[in-house]
PDB file of N, CA, C and O in Angstrom:
ATOM      1  N   UNK A   1      19.497  -6.398   9.125  1.00  0.00           N
ATOM      2  CA  UNK A   1      19.565  -5.328   8.141  1.00  0.00           C
ATOM      3  C   UNK A   1      18.337  -5.394   7.244  1.00  0.00           C
ATOM      4  O   UNK A   1      17.981  -6.463   6.749  1.00  0.00           O
ATOM      5  N   UNK A   2      17.697  -4.260   7.037  1.00  0.00           N
ATOM      6  CA  UNK A   2      16.513  -4.218   6.208  1.00  0.00           C
ATOM      7  C   UNK A   2      16.892  -4.216   4.744  1.00  0.00           C
ATOM      8  O   UNK A   2      17.954  -3.732   4.352  1.00  0.00           O
ATOM      9  N   UNK A   3      15.989  -4.773   3.939  1.00  0.00           N
ATOM     10  CA  UNK A   3      16.196  -4.790   2.503  1.00  0.00           C
ATOM     11  C   UNK A   3      15.729  -3.497   1.867  1.00  0.00           C
ATOM     12  O   UNK A   3      15.303  -2.565   2.548  1.00  0.00           O
ATOM     13  N   UNK A   4      15.816  -3.462   0.561  1.00  0.00           N
ATOM     14  CA  UNK A   4      15.415  -2.291  -0.199  1.00  0.00           C
ATOM     15  C   UNK A   4      13.901  -2.158  -0.192  1.00  0.00           C
ATOM     16  O   UNK A   4      13.182  -3.156  -0.226  1.00  0.00           O
ATOM     17  N   UNK A   5      13.426  -0.933  -0.147  1.00  0.00           N
ATOM     18  CA  UNK A   5      12.000  -0.655  -0.280  1.00  0.00           C
ATOM     19  C   UNK A   5      11.713  -0.380  -1.749  1.00  0.00           C
ATOM     20  O   UNK A   5      12.335   0.491  -2.358  1.00  0.00           O
ATOM     21  N   UNK A   6      10.786  -1.114  -2.306  1.00  0.00           N
ATOM     22  CA  UNK A   6      10.422  -0.962  -3.705  1.00  0.00           C
ATOM     23  C   UNK A   6       9.164  -0.112  -3.818  1.00  0.00           C
ATOM     24  O   UNK A   6       8.233  -0.259  -3.027  1.00  0.00           O
ATOM     25  N   UNK A   7       9.141   0.781  -4.811  1.00  0.00           N
ATOM     26  CA  UNK A   7       7.937   1.555  -5.063  1.00  0.00           C
ATOM     27  C   UNK A   7       6.920   0.661  -5.746  1.00  0.00           C
ATOM     28  O   UNK A   7       7.255  -0.414  -6.243  1.00  0.00           O
ATOM     29  N   UNK A   8       5.696   1.105  -5.768  1.00  0.00           N
ATOM     30  CA  UNK A   8       4.639   0.348  -6.437  1.00  0.00           C
ATOM     31  C   UNK A   8       4.962   0.172  -7.916  1.00  0.00           C
ATOM     32  O   UNK A   8       4.718  -0.888  -8.493  1.00  0.00           O
ATOM     33  N   UNK A   9       5.510   1.213  -8.520  1.00  0.00           N
ATOM     34  CA  UNK A   9       5.878   1.141  -9.932  1.00  0.00           C
ATOM     35  C   UNK A   9       6.968   0.092 -10.165  1.00  0.00           C
ATOM     36  O   UNK A   9       6.933  -0.645 -11.150  1.00  0.00           O
ATOM     37  N   UNK A  10       7.941   0.034  -9.241  1.00  0.00           N
ATOM     38  CA  UNK A  10       8.997  -0.972  -9.355  1.00  0.00           C
ATOM     39  C   UNK A  10       8.425  -2.378  -9.241  1.00  0.00           C
ATOM     40  O   UNK A  10       8.817  -3.279  -9.982  1.00  0.00           O
ATOM     41  N   UNK A  11       7.503  -2.557  -8.315  1.00  0.00           N
ATOM     42  CA  UNK A  11       6.894  -3.872  -8.124  1.00  0.00           C
ATOM     43  C   UNK A  11       6.183  -4.325  -9.394  1.00  0.00           C
ATOM     44  O   UNK A  11       6.330  -5.472  -9.817  1.00  0.00           O
ATOM     45  N   UNK A  12       5.423  -3.435  -9.993  1.00  0.00           N
ATOM     46  CA  UNK A  12       4.690  -3.800 -11.209  1.00  0.00           C
ATOM     47  C   UNK A  12       5.651  -4.044 -12.357  1.00  0.00           C
ATOM     48  O   UNK A  12       5.432  -4.943 -13.169  1.00  0.00           O
ATOM     49  N   UNK A  13       6.720  -3.251 -12.437  1.00  0.00           N
ATOM     50  CA  UNK A  13       7.719  -3.466 -13.492  1.00  0.00           C
ATOM     51  C   UNK A  13       8.341  -4.849 -13.368  1.00  0.00           C
ATOM     52  O   UNK A  13       8.534  -5.536 -14.371  1.00  0.00           O
ATOM     53  N   UNK A  14       8.657  -5.263 -12.144  1.00  0.00           N
ATOM     54  CA  UNK A  14       9.240  -6.581 -11.912  1.00  0.00           C
ATOM     55  C   UNK A  14       8.238  -7.676 -12.269  1.00  0.00           C
ATOM     56  O   UNK A  14       8.605  -8.684 -12.872  1.00  0.00           O
ATOM     57  N   UNK A  15       6.978  -7.479 -11.898  1.00  0.00           N
ATOM     58  CA  UNK A  15       5.949  -8.464 -12.234  1.00  0.00           C
ATOM     59  C   UNK A  15       5.769  -8.590 -13.743  1.00  0.00           C
ATOM     60  O   UNK A  15       5.591  -9.694 -14.258  1.00  0.00           O
ATOM     61  N   UNK A  16       5.815  -7.457 -14.455  1.00  0.00           N
ATOM     62  CA  UNK A  16       5.672  -7.488 -15.920  1.00  0.00           C
ATOM     63  C   UNK A  16       6.874  -8.181 -16.573  1.00  0.00           C
ATOM     64  O   UNK A  16       6.724  -8.861 -17.588  1.00  0.00           O
ATOM     65  N   UNK A  17       8.053  -8.009 -15.993  1.00  0.00           N
ATOM     66  CA  UNK A  17       9.239  -8.685 -16.528  1.00  0.00           C
ATOM     67  C   UNK A  17       9.067 -10.200 -16.419  1.00  0.00           C
ATOM     68  O   UNK A  17       9.510 -10.941 -17.296  1.00  0.00           O
ATOM     69  N   UNK A  18       8.431 -10.656 -15.354  1.00  0.00           N
ATOM     70  CA  UNK A  18       8.201 -12.099 -15.197  1.00  0.00           C
ATOM     71  C   UNK A  18       7.111 -12.576 -16.143  1.00  0.00           C
ATOM     72  O   UNK A  18       7.149 -13.711 -16.619  1.00  0.00           O
ATOM     73  N   UNK A  19       6.133 -11.707 -16.418  1.00  0.00           N
ATOM     74  CA  UNK A  19       5.030 -12.089 -17.300  1.00  0.00           C
ATOM     75  C   UNK A  19       5.486 -12.321 -18.740  1.00  0.00           C
ATOM     76  O   UNK A  19       4.916 -13.153 -19.446  1.00  0.00           O
ATOM     77  N   UNK A  20       6.508 -11.589 -19.174  1.00  0.00           N
ATOM     78  CA  UNK A  20       6.947 -11.745 -20.563  1.00  0.00           C
ATOM     79  C   UNK A  20       7.631 -13.093 -20.791  1.00  0.00           C
ATOM     80  O   UNK A  20       7.738 -13.545 -21.931  1.00  0.00           O
ATOM     81  N   UNK A  21       8.090 -13.731 -19.730  1.00  0.00           N
ATOM     82  CA  UNK A  21       8.580 -15.104 -19.820  1.00  0.00           C
ATOM     83  C   UNK A  21       9.996 -15.291 -20.307  1.00  0.00           C
ATOM     84  O   UNK A  21      10.410 -16.427 -20.535  1.00  0.00           O
ATOM     85  N   UNK A  22      10.762 -14.222 -20.477  1.00  0.00           N
ATOM     86  CA  UNK A  22      12.136 -14.363 -20.938  1.00  0.00           C
ATOM     87  C   UNK A  22      13.030 -14.988 -19.878  1.00  0.00           C
ATOM     88  O   UNK A  22      13.945 -15.747 -20.198  1.00  0.00           O
ATOM     89  N   UNK A  23      12.764 -14.667 -18.603  1.00  0.00           N
ATOM     90  CA  UNK A  23      13.537 -15.209 -17.489  1.00  0.00           C
ATOM     91  C   UNK A  23      12.585 -15.914 -16.534  1.00  0.00           C
ATOM     92  O   UNK A  23      11.385 -15.641 -16.514  1.00  0.00           O
ATOM     93  N   UNK A  24      13.134 -16.814 -15.754  1.00  0.00           N
ATOM     94  CA  UNK A  24      12.319 -17.472 -14.741  1.00  0.00           C
ATOM     95  C   UNK A  24      12.131 -16.530 -13.556  1.00  0.00           C
ATOM     96  O   UNK A  24      12.852 -15.544 -13.411  1.00  0.00           O
ATOM     97  N   UNK A  25      11.164 -16.844 -12.721  1.00  0.00           N
ATOM     98  CA  UNK A  25      10.897 -16.029 -11.543  1.00  0.00           C
ATOM     99  C   UNK A  25      12.120 -16.004 -10.628  1.00  0.00           C
ATOM    100  O   UNK A  25      12.461 -14.961 -10.070  1.00  0.00           O
ATOM    101  N   UNK A  26      12.772 -17.140 -10.477  1.00  0.00           N
ATOM    102  CA  UNK A  26      13.956 -17.208  -9.624  1.00  0.00           C
ATOM    103  C   UNK A  26      15.071 -16.310 -10.151  1.00  0.00           C
ATOM    104  O   UNK A  26      15.751 -15.647  -9.369  1.00  0.00           O
ATOM    105  N   UNK A  27      15.264 -16.282 -11.468  1.00  0.00           N
ATOM    106  CA  UNK A  27      16.300 -15.427 -12.053  1.00  0.00           C
ATOM    107  C   UNK A  27      15.990 -13.946 -11.844  1.00  0.00           C
ATOM    108  O   UNK A  27      16.873 -13.159 -11.502  1.00  0.00           O
ATOM    109  N   UNK A  28      14.740 -13.581 -12.051  1.00  0.00           N
ATOM    110  CA  UNK A  28      14.337 -12.190 -11.862  1.00  0.00           C
ATOM    111  C   UNK A  28      14.523 -11.783 -10.406  1.00  0.00           C
ATOM    112  O   UNK A  28      15.029 -10.699 -10.118  1.00  0.00           O
ATOM    113  N   UNK A  29      14.114 -12.654  -9.493  1.00  0.00           N
ATOM    114  CA  UNK A  29      14.258 -12.350  -8.061  1.00  0.00           C
ATOM    115  C   UNK A  29      15.721 -12.208  -7.674  1.00  0.00           C
ATOM    116  O   UNK A  29      16.075 -11.335  -6.882  1.00  0.00           O
ATOM    117  N   UNK A  30      16.569 -13.059  -8.228  1.00  0.00           N
ATOM    118  CA  UNK A  30      17.994 -12.978  -7.931  1.00  0.00           C
ATOM    119  C   UNK A  30      18.571 -11.666  -8.471  1.00  0.00           C
ATOM    120  O   UNK A  30      19.361 -11.008  -7.794  1.00  0.00           O
ATOM    121  N   UNK A  31      18.174 -11.285  -9.701  1.00  0.00           N
ATOM    122  CA  UNK A  31      18.666 -10.042 -10.296  1.00  0.00           C
ATOM    123  C   UNK A  31      18.216  -8.810  -9.506  1.00  0.00           C
ATOM    124  O   UNK A  31      18.962  -7.839  -9.380  1.00  0.00           O
ATOM    125  N   UNK A  32      17.013  -8.858  -8.987  1.00  0.00           N
ATOM    126  CA  UNK A  32      16.450  -7.716  -8.252  1.00  0.00           C
ATOM    127  C   UNK A  32      16.740  -7.778  -6.752  1.00  0.00           C
ATOM    128  O   UNK A  32      16.334  -6.888  -6.006  1.00  0.00           O
ATOM    129  N   UNK A  33      17.442  -8.828  -6.306  1.00  0.00           N
ATOM    130  CA  UNK A  33      17.731  -9.029  -4.887  1.00  0.00           C
ATOM    131  C   UNK A  33      16.433  -9.076  -4.077  1.00  0.00           C
ATOM    132  O   UNK A  33      16.239  -8.322  -3.124  1.00  0.00           O
ATOM    133  N   UNK A  34      15.565  -9.980  -4.490  1.00  0.00           N
ATOM    134  CA  UNK A  34      14.209 -10.077  -3.962  1.00  0.00           C
ATOM    135  C   UNK A  34      13.910 -11.536  -3.650  1.00  0.00           C
ATOM    136  O   UNK A  34      14.357 -12.429  -4.371  1.00  0.00           O
ATOM    137  N   UNK A  35      13.163 -11.785  -2.589  1.00  0.00           N
ATOM    138  CA  UNK A  35      12.801 -13.163  -2.275  1.00  0.00           C
ATOM    139  C   UNK A  35      11.625 -13.599  -3.151  1.00  0.00           C
ATOM    140  O   UNK A  35      10.815 -12.773  -3.574  1.00  0.00           O
ATOM    141  N   UNK A  36      11.542 -14.874  -3.412  1.00  0.00           N
ATOM    142  CA  UNK A  36      10.462 -15.434  -4.224  1.00  0.00           C
ATOM    143  C   UNK A  36       9.129 -15.252  -3.494  1.00  0.00           C
ATOM    144  O   UNK A  36       8.096 -15.036  -4.127  1.00  0.00           O
ATOM    145  N   UNK A  37       9.155 -15.339  -2.172  1.00  0.00           N
ATOM    146  CA  UNK A  37       7.939 -15.145  -1.385  1.00  0.00           C
ATOM    147  C   UNK A  37       7.395 -13.730  -1.584  1.00  0.00           C
ATOM    148  O   UNK A  37       6.192 -13.542  -1.762  1.00  0.00           O
ATOM    149  N   UNK A  38       8.280 -12.746  -1.553  1.00  0.00           N
ATOM    150  CA  UNK A  38       7.856 -11.366  -1.777  1.00  0.00           C
ATOM    151  C   UNK A  38       7.291 -11.198  -3.180  1.00  0.00           C
ATOM    152  O   UNK A  38       6.294 -10.502  -3.374  1.00  0.00           O
ATOM    153  N   UNK A  39       7.925 -11.831  -4.153  1.00  0.00           N
ATOM    154  CA  UNK A  39       7.438 -11.755  -5.528  1.00  0.00           C
ATOM    155  C   UNK A  39       6.002 -12.255  -5.618  1.00  0.00           C
ATOM    156  O   UNK A  39       5.147 -11.601  -6.216  1.00  0.00           O
ATOM    157  N   UNK A  40       5.742 -13.411  -5.025  1.00  0.00           N
ATOM    158  CA  UNK A  40       4.392 -13.976  -5.102  1.00  0.00           C
ATOM    159  C   UNK A  40       3.376 -13.153  -4.307  1.00  0.00           C
ATOM    160  O   UNK A  40       2.207 -13.084  -4.685  1.00  0.00           O
ATOM    161  N   UNK A  41       3.808 -12.535  -3.218  1.00  0.00           N
ATOM    162  CA  UNK A  41       2.927 -11.648  -2.458  1.00  0.00           C
ATOM    163  C   UNK A  41       2.561 -10.429  -3.309  1.00  0.00           C
ATOM    164  O   UNK A  41       1.406 -10.003  -3.335  1.00  0.00           O
ATOM    165  N   UNK A  42       3.554  -9.877  -4.001  1.00  0.00           N
ATOM    166  CA  UNK A  42       3.301  -8.748  -4.885  1.00  0.00           C
ATOM    167  C   UNK A  42       2.367  -9.160  -6.019  1.00  0.00           C
ATOM    168  O   UNK A  42       1.468  -8.412  -6.405  1.00  0.00           O
ATOM    169  N   UNK A  43       2.594 -10.352  -6.538  1.00  0.00           N
ATOM    170  CA  UNK A  43       1.764 -10.823  -7.645  1.00  0.00           C
ATOM    171  C   UNK A  43       0.313 -10.950  -7.202  1.00  0.00           C
ATOM    172  O   UNK A  43      -0.601 -10.630  -7.961  1.00  0.00           O
ATOM    173  N   UNK A  44       0.106 -11.408  -5.999  1.00  0.00           N
ATOM    174  CA  UNK A  44      -1.250 -11.523  -5.457  1.00  0.00           C
ATOM    175  C   UNK A  44      -1.867 -10.141  -5.279  1.00  0.00           C
ATOM    176  O   UNK A  44      -3.060  -9.957  -5.521  1.00  0.00           O
ATOM    177  N   UNK A  45      -1.068  -9.175  -4.860  1.00  0.00           N
ATOM    178  CA  UNK A  45      -1.573  -7.839  -4.580  1.00  0.00           C
ATOM    179  C   UNK A  45      -1.694  -6.983  -5.840  1.00  0.00           C
ATOM    180  O   UNK A  45      -2.699  -6.296  -6.022  1.00  0.00           O
ATOM    181  N   UNK A  46      -0.685  -7.014  -6.712  1.00  0.00           N
ATOM    182  CA  UNK A  46      -0.627  -6.104  -7.859  1.00  0.00           C
ATOM    183  C   UNK A  46      -0.651  -6.811  -9.214  1.00  0.00           C
ATOM    184  O   UNK A  46      -0.494  -6.153 -10.243  1.00  0.00           O
ATOM    185  N   UNK A  47      -0.840  -8.110  -9.244  1.00  0.00           N
ATOM    186  CA  UNK A  47      -0.693  -8.869 -10.470  1.00  0.00           C
ATOM    187  C   UNK A  47      -1.581  -8.437 -11.609  1.00  0.00           C
ATOM    188  O   UNK A  47      -1.174  -8.518 -12.767  1.00  0.00           O
ATOM    189  N   UNK A  48      -2.770  -7.984 -11.318  1.00  0.00           N
ATOM    190  CA  UNK A  48      -3.717  -7.608 -12.365  1.00  0.00           C
ATOM    191  C   UNK A  48      -3.718  -6.115 -12.671  1.00  0.00           C
ATOM    192  O   UNK A  48      -4.474  -5.666 -13.533  1.00  0.00           O
ATOM    193  N   UNK A  49      -2.889  -5.343 -11.984  1.00  0.00           N
ATOM    194  CA  UNK A  49      -2.912  -3.887 -12.127  1.00  0.00           C
ATOM    195  C   UNK A  49      -1.880  -3.390 -13.122  1.00  0.00           C
ATOM    196  O   UNK A  49      -0.842  -4.008 -13.360  1.00  0.00           O
ATOM    197  N   UNK A  50      -2.214  -2.255 -13.686  1.00  0.00           N
ATOM    198  CA  UNK A  50      -1.254  -1.496 -14.468  1.00  0.00           C
ATOM    199  C   UNK A  50      -0.699  -0.403 -13.557  1.00  0.00           C
ATOM    200  O   UNK A  50      -1.230  -0.171 -12.471  1.00  0.00           O
ATOM    201  N   UNK A  51       0.353   0.258 -13.988  1.00  0.00           N
ATOM    202  CA  UNK A  51       1.024   1.243 -13.148  1.00  0.00           C
ATOM    203  C   UNK A  51       0.085   2.391 -12.780  1.00  0.00           C
ATOM    204  O   UNK A  51       0.075   2.838 -11.633  1.00  0.00           O
ATOM    205  N   UNK A  52      -0.705   2.874 -13.748  1.00  0.00           N
ATOM    206  CA  UNK A  52      -1.604   3.998 -13.436  1.00  0.00           C
ATOM    207  C   UNK A  52      -2.682   3.585 -12.438  1.00  0.00           C
ATOM    208  O   UNK A  52      -3.096   4.398 -11.612  1.00  0.00           O
ATOM    209  N   UNK A  53      -3.141   2.342 -12.499  1.00  0.00           N
ATOM    210  CA  UNK A  53      -4.125   1.861 -11.532  1.00  0.00           C
ATOM    211  C   UNK A  53      -3.510   1.763 -10.138  1.00  0.00           C
ATOM    212  O   UNK A  53      -4.165   2.080  -9.144  1.00  0.00           O
ATOM    213  N   UNK A  54      -2.267   1.328 -10.064  1.00  0.00           N
ATOM    214  CA  UNK A  54      -1.585   1.224  -8.771  1.00  0.00           C
ATOM    215  C   UNK A  54      -1.362   2.607  -8.161  1.00  0.00           C
ATOM    216  O   UNK A  54      -1.499   2.784  -6.950  1.00  0.00           O
ATOM    217  N   UNK A  55      -1.021   3.581  -9.000  1.00  0.00           N
ATOM    218  CA  UNK A  55      -0.859   4.953  -8.495  1.00  0.00           C
ATOM    219  C   UNK A  55      -2.174   5.473  -7.942  1.00  0.00           C
ATOM    220  O   UNK A  55      -2.207   6.112  -6.891  1.00  0.00           O
ATOM    221  N   UNK A  56      -3.258   5.197  -8.655  1.00  0.00           N
ATOM    222  CA  UNK A  56      -4.587   5.639  -8.202  1.00  0.00           C
ATOM    223  C   UNK A  56      -4.952   4.954  -6.884  1.00  0.00           C
ATOM    224  O   UNK A  56      -5.505   5.587  -5.985  1.00  0.00           O
ATOM    225  N   UNK A  57      -4.644   3.668  -6.770  1.00  0.00           N
ATOM    226  CA  UNK A  57      -4.916   2.938  -5.532  1.00  0.00           C
ATOM    227  C   UNK A  57      -4.149   3.551  -4.364  1.00  0.00           C
ATOM    228  O   UNK A  57      -4.699   3.740  -3.279  1.00  0.00           O
ATOM    229  N   UNK A  58      -2.885   3.856  -4.595  1.00  0.00           N
ATOM    230  CA  UNK A  58      -2.067   4.464  -3.544  1.00  0.00           C
ATOM    231  C   UNK A  58      -2.632   5.820  -3.132  1.00  0.00           C
ATOM    232  O   UNK A  58      -2.668   6.147  -1.946  1.00  0.00           O
ATOM    233  N   UNK A  59      -3.072   6.604  -4.109  1.00  0.00           N
ATOM    234  CA  UNK A  59      -3.667   7.908  -3.828  1.00  0.00           C
ATOM    235  C   UNK A  59      -4.962   7.749  -3.028  1.00  0.00           C
ATOM    236  O   UNK A  59      -5.199   8.501  -2.082  1.00  0.00           O
ATOM    237  N   UNK A  60      -5.789   6.792  -3.393  1.00  0.00           N
ATOM    238  CA  UNK A  60      -7.035   6.561  -2.672  1.00  0.00           C
ATOM    239  C   UNK A  60      -6.785   6.070  -1.251  1.00  0.00           C
ATOM    240  O   UNK A  60      -7.498   6.456  -0.325  1.00  0.00           O
ATOM    241  N   UNK A  61      -5.778   5.223  -1.076  1.00  0.00           N
ATOM    242  CA  UNK A  61      -5.441   4.757   0.271  1.00  0.00           C
ATOM    243  C   UNK A  61      -4.969   5.920   1.141  1.00  0.00           C
ATOM    244  O   UNK A  61      -5.325   5.999   2.317  1.00  0.00           O
ATOM    245  N   UNK A  62      -4.182   6.808   0.580  1.00  0.00           N
ATOM    246  CA  UNK A  62      -3.705   7.979   1.318  1.00  0.00           C
ATOM    247  C   UNK A  62      -4.888   8.881   1.702  1.00  0.00           C
ATOM    248  O   UNK A  62      -4.974   9.362   2.832  1.00  0.00           O
ATOM    249  N   UNK A  63      -5.791   9.099   0.747  1.00  0.00           N
ATOM    250  CA  UNK A  63      -6.967   9.919   1.016  1.00  0.00           C
ATOM    251  C   UNK A  63      -7.852   9.272   2.087  1.00  0.00           C
ATOM    252  O   UNK A  63      -8.360   9.957   2.975  1.00  0.00           O
ATOM    253  N   UNK A  64      -8.029   7.969   2.001  1.00  0.00           N
ATOM    254  CA  UNK A  64      -8.830   7.239   2.982  1.00  0.00           C
ATOM    255  C   UNK A  64      -8.230   7.381   4.377  1.00  0.00           C
ATOM    256  O   UNK A  64      -8.952   7.594   5.351  1.00  0.00           O
ATOM    257  N   UNK A  65      -6.928   7.262   4.470  1.00  0.00           N
ATOM    258  CA  UNK A  65      -6.247   7.412   5.751  1.00  0.00           C
ATOM    259  C   UNK A  65      -6.467   8.805   6.327  1.00  0.00           C
ATOM    260  O   UNK A  65      -6.729   8.956   7.520  1.00  0.00           O
ATOM    261  N   UNK A  66      -6.362   9.815   5.483  1.00  0.00           N
ATOM    262  CA  UNK A  66      -6.570  11.194   5.930  1.00  0.00           C
ATOM    263  C   UNK A  66      -8.006  11.396   6.406  1.00  0.00           C
ATOM    264  O   UNK A  66      -8.234  12.054   7.421  1.00  0.00           O
ATOM    265  N   UNK A  67      -8.963  10.842   5.689  1.00  0.00           N
ATOM    266  CA  UNK A  67     -10.357  10.972   6.092  1.00  0.00           C
ATOM    267  C   UNK A  67     -10.639  10.257   7.415  1.00  0.00           C
ATOM    268  O   UNK A  67     -11.426  10.741   8.228  1.00  0.00           O
ATOM    269  N   UNK A  68     -10.003   9.120   7.627  1.00  0.00           N
ATOM    270  CA  UNK A  68     -10.168   8.408   8.900  1.00  0.00           C
ATOM    271  C   UNK A  68      -9.625   9.234  10.059  1.00  0.00           C
ATOM    272  O   UNK A  68     -10.224   9.271  11.134  1.00  0.00           O
ATOM    273  N   UNK A  69      -8.495   9.895   9.843  1.00  0.00           N
ATOM    274  CA  UNK A  69      -7.934  10.760  10.883  1.00  0.00           C
ATOM    275  C   UNK A  69      -8.868  11.919  11.198  1.00  0.00           C
ATOM    276  O   UNK A  69      -9.080  12.267  12.360  1.00  0.00           O
ATOM    277  N   UNK A  70      -9.425  12.514  10.139  1.00  0.00           N
ATOM    278  CA  UNK A  70     -10.340  13.625  10.336  1.00  0.00           C
ATOM    279  C   UNK A  70     -11.588  13.185  11.105  1.00  0.00           C
ATOM    280  O   UNK A  70     -12.062  13.901  11.986  1.00  0.00           O
ATOM    281  N   UNK A  71     -12.110  12.019  10.773  1.00  0.00           N
ATOM    282  CA  UNK A  71     -13.283  11.493  11.465  1.00  0.00           C
ATOM    283  C   UNK A  71     -12.973  11.223  12.935  1.00  0.00           C
ATOM    284  O   UNK A  71     -13.776  11.545  13.810  1.00  0.00           O
ATOM    285  N   UNK A  72     -11.817  10.636  13.203  1.00  0.00           N
ATOM    286  CA  UNK A  72     -11.433  10.348  14.584  1.00  0.00           C
ATOM    287  C   UNK A  72     -11.309  11.640  15.396  1.00  0.00           C
ATOM    288  O   UNK A  72     -11.753  11.702  16.543  1.00  0.00           O
ATOM    289  N   UNK A  73     -10.711  12.661  14.803  1.00  0.00           N
ATOM    290  CA  UNK A  73     -10.587  13.946  15.496  1.00  0.00           C
ATOM    291  C   UNK A  73     -11.952  14.559  15.775  1.00  0.00           C
ATOM    292  O   UNK A  73     -12.187  15.109  16.851  1.00  0.00           O
ATOM    293  N   UNK A  74     -12.844  14.463  14.807  1.00  0.00           N
ATOM    294  CA  UNK A  74     -14.186  15.003  14.971  1.00  0.00           C
ATOM    295  C   UNK A  74     -14.952  14.276  16.075  1.00  0.00           C
ATOM    296  O   UNK A  74     -15.620  14.902  16.898  1.00  0.00           O
ATOM    297  N   UNK A  75     -14.847  12.952  16.080  1.00  0.00           N
ATOM    298  CA  UNK A  75     -15.525  12.177  17.120  1.00  0.00           C
ATOM    299  C   UNK A  75     -14.960  12.499  18.499  1.00  0.00           C
ATOM    300  O   UNK A  75     -15.703  12.574  19.477  1.00  0.00           O
ATOM    301  N   UNK A  76     -13.663  12.687  18.574  1.00  0.00           N
ATOM    302  CA  UNK A  76     -13.040  13.034  19.854  1.00  0.00           C
ATOM    303  C   UNK A  76     -13.530  14.398  20.344  1.00  0.00           C
ATOM    304  O   UNK A  76     -13.828  14.563  21.527  1.00  0.00           O
ATOM    305  N   UNK A  77     -13.614  15.369  19.441  1.00  0.00           N
ATOM    306  CA  UNK A  77     -14.125  16.689  19.817  1.00  0.00           C
ATOM    307  C   UNK A  77     -15.556  16.586  20.343  1.00  0.00           C
ATOM    308  O   UNK A  77     -15.907  17.208  21.346  1.00  0.00           O
ATOM    309  N   UNK A  78     -16.369  15.798  19.656  1.00  0.00           N
ATOM    310  CA  UNK A  78     -17.762  15.628  20.092  1.00  0.00           C
ATOM    311  C   UNK A  78     -17.836  15.029  21.490  1.00  0.00           C
ATOM    312  O   UNK A  78     -18.631  15.478  22.315  1.00  0.00           O
ATOM    313  N   UNK A  79     -17.024  14.032  21.758  1.00  0.00           N
ATOM    314  CA  UNK A  79     -17.027  13.403  23.081  1.00  0.00           C
ATOM    315  C   UNK A  79     -16.594  14.384  24.163  1.00  0.00           C
ATOM    316  O   UNK A  79     -17.176  14.421  25.247  1.00  0.00           O
ATOM    317  N   UNK A  80     -15.579  15.169  23.864  1.00  0.00           N
ATOM    318  CA  UNK A  80     -15.100  16.154  24.833  1.00  0.00           C
ATOM    319  C   UNK A  80     -16.188  17.193  25.102  1.00  0.00           C
ATOM    320  O   UNK A  80     -16.436  17.547  26.255  1.00  0.00           O
ATOM    321  N   UNK A  81     -16.832  17.678  24.053  1.00  0.00           N
ATOM    322  CA  UNK A  81     -17.897  18.666  24.232  1.00  0.00           C
ATOM    323  C   UNK A  81     -19.071  18.093  25.021  1.00  0.00           C
ATOM    324  O   UNK A  81     -19.646  18.783  25.863  1.00  0.00           O
ATOM    325  N   UNK A  82     -19.428  16.849  24.758  1.00  0.00           N
ATOM    326  CA  UNK A  82     -20.509  16.213  25.507  1.00  0.00           C
ATOM    327  C   UNK A  82     -20.135  16.081  26.977  1.00  0.00           C
ATOM    328  O   UNK A  82     -20.975  16.308  27.848  1.00  0.00           O
ATOM    329  N   UNK A  83     -18.897  15.722  27.265  1.00  0.00           N
ATOM    330  CA  UNK A  83     -18.449  15.591  28.652  1.00  0.00           C
ATOM    331  C   UNK A  83     -18.478  16.942  29.357  1.00  0.00           C
ATOM    332  O   UNK A  83     -18.870  17.021  30.522  1.00  0.00           O
ATOM    333  N   UNK A  84     -18.073  17.990  28.676  1.00  0.00           N
ATOM    334  CA  UNK A  84     -18.085  19.334  29.258  1.00  0.00           C
ATOM    335  C   UNK A  84     -19.518  19.767  29.528  1.00  0.00           C
ATOM    336  O   UNK A  84     -19.801  20.321  30.591  1.00  0.00           O
ATOM    337  N   UNK A  85     -20.412  19.530  28.605  1.00  0.00           N
ATOM    338  CA  UNK A  85     -21.817  19.907  28.779  1.00  0.00           C
ATOM    339  C   UNK A  85     -22.457  19.159  29.944  1.00  0.00           C
ATOM    340  O   UNK A  85     -23.244  19.738  30.692  1.00  0.00           O
ATOM    341  N   UNK A  86     -22.131  17.890  30.102  1.00  0.00           N
ATOM    342  CA  UNK A  86     -22.689  17.103  31.212  1.00  0.00           C
ATOM    343  C   UNK A  86     -22.208  17.647  32.554  1.00  0.00           C
ATOM    344  O   UNK A  86     -22.972  17.681  33.518  1.00  0.00           O
ATOM    345  N   UNK A  87     -20.963  18.067  32.622  1.00  0.00           N
ATOM    346  CA  UNK A  87     -20.419  18.595  33.875  1.00  0.00           C
ATOM    347  C   UNK A  87     -21.045  19.931  34.242  1.00  0.00           C
ATOM    348  O   UNK A  87     -21.224  20.223  35.424  1.00  0.00           O
ATOM    349  N   UNK A  88     -21.379  20.744  33.249  1.00  0.00           N
ATOM    350  CA  UNK A  88     -21.983  22.051  33.510  1.00  0.00           C
ATOM    351  C   UNK A  88     -23.407  21.890  34.018  1.00  0.00           C
ATOM    352  O   UNK A  88     -23.882  22.708  34.807  1.00  0.00           O
ATOM    353  N   UNK A  89     -24.084  20.849  33.575  1.00  0.00           N
ATOM    354  CA  UNK A  89     -25.474  20.654  34.002  1.00  0.00           C
ATOM    355  C   UNK A  89     -25.473  19.988  35.334  1.00  0.00           C
ATOM    356  O   UNK A  89     -26.537  19.723  35.893  1.00  0.00           O
TER     357      UNK A  89
END
């Protein structure tokens, strides 16, 4: 059974709750139904970010992915056109 999927904002909120020091990491993980390993992975990935920075990162990653798809499609079209031109000659 898969666990809950946390949004980037949720991850940062959980990390900030641990930073304030009121509860231990183990207590926070237990309350959020989260493994300590996942917490530390998130801390490595998002530990220095604020929520607005994480949103911007997510937006840039989405844009980058879209641009990669567009480039791949363009390269494929070029290859097909080159193959067609070679066959005609």
